[in-house]
N, C-alpha and C positions, 0 to 999 in steps of 0.2 A: 143469865149472869155469868155462867161459867165460860161462855164464848168471849166476853169482854176480858175476863181474867186471863184467859189463854192469850188473847191478842196483846194485852199489855205485857204479860210475862214473856212472850216471844220477842216483843220489841225491846224489852229490857235486856234479854239475853243476847240479842243481835247487837245492840249497842255495846254491851260489855265485850263481846267477842271481837268487835271491830277496834275497840280502844286498847285492849290488852297487848296486842303486838306492838303498837306504837309506844305504849308505856315501857315495855321491855326494851325496845330499841333505844329510846331516850335514856333509859337507865344504863344500858350497856355502852352507849356511845360516850358517856361521860366517865366510864370506869377505865382508867389507865390509858386513855387516848386523848388527853387534854393537849390540843395543839399549841396552846399558849405556853404550857409548861415544857413541851417538847422543844419549842423554838428557843426557850431560855436555856435549856439544858445543853444544846449543841448550837454553836454559832453558825450562821449560814456560811456556805463555801464561797471562796473568792470567785468572782466572775472573770471571764477572759475577754480581751478586746485588743484592737489595734489603734494606736495613736494616729489621728488624722490631723490634729492641730493643737498647738500649745499656745495659750494666751497668758503668759506669766504676769503681764501688767494687771490683768483683771482676775487672776487666780482661777482660770477656767481651762478645761481640756475637752477636746472633741474626740470621742471614741466611737469606733464601729465595734459594737459588742454583740455577743451571743445572748441567748436567753438568760435572764437574771431571775433565777427561781424564787428567791425569797421576796421579790417584789412582783412576781408574776408578770414580768416585762418581756415582751417579745424582742427578738434581735432587731437592731436598728443602729443608726448613727445619730448621736446626740451630744449636746454640750453639757458637761458636768462642772460644778463648782468643786474646788478642792478645799478640804478643811485646813490643810497646811500647805501654803504655796511652795514650800521647800520640796514637796513631792514632784513638782514640775521640773525642777533642775535635773532630775534623774532620768528623764525621758526625752525622746525626740520623735518627730514624725516618722511613722513606719514601724516603730517599736511594738512588739507584742507584749502586753502587760496583763497581770492579774490584779484585780482591784476589789475593794469592798465599797459598796455604795449604800447609803441609807437615805431615807426621806425625812427631813427635818423642816418643819414649818413650810411645807410645800416645795422645798428645794431638794433636788437630788444632790447629795453631798458625798464626795469620795473621801473616805476616812483613812484608807490604806491603799497603797499601790506599790507593785514590785514588777521587775522584769519577769516575763513568762519563761519557764525553762525550755 
């Protein structure tokens, strides 16, 4: 009888020993490291790109851009929709720009754009 007791006792201790580090990690990762709160506290940085095409009639711009950190988007050339078509009047093909892009309803939307320094 004592052998079964030790077997169960050891199994319980082993289970507890394996679970405690995970519980501590889960508790620690939520303490002061809330990524949602961090992203709300500091707005994402503007991304940089080069104007490749301006389509004022359709409110679109083609940019060759670098890595967009807040969207985890690799560098590429792509077409974006602009929230305010007046932004397109400020740029021409070949201009270096800094811009803010968000994803709304599955569309990548430029909400802010300015000439790069």
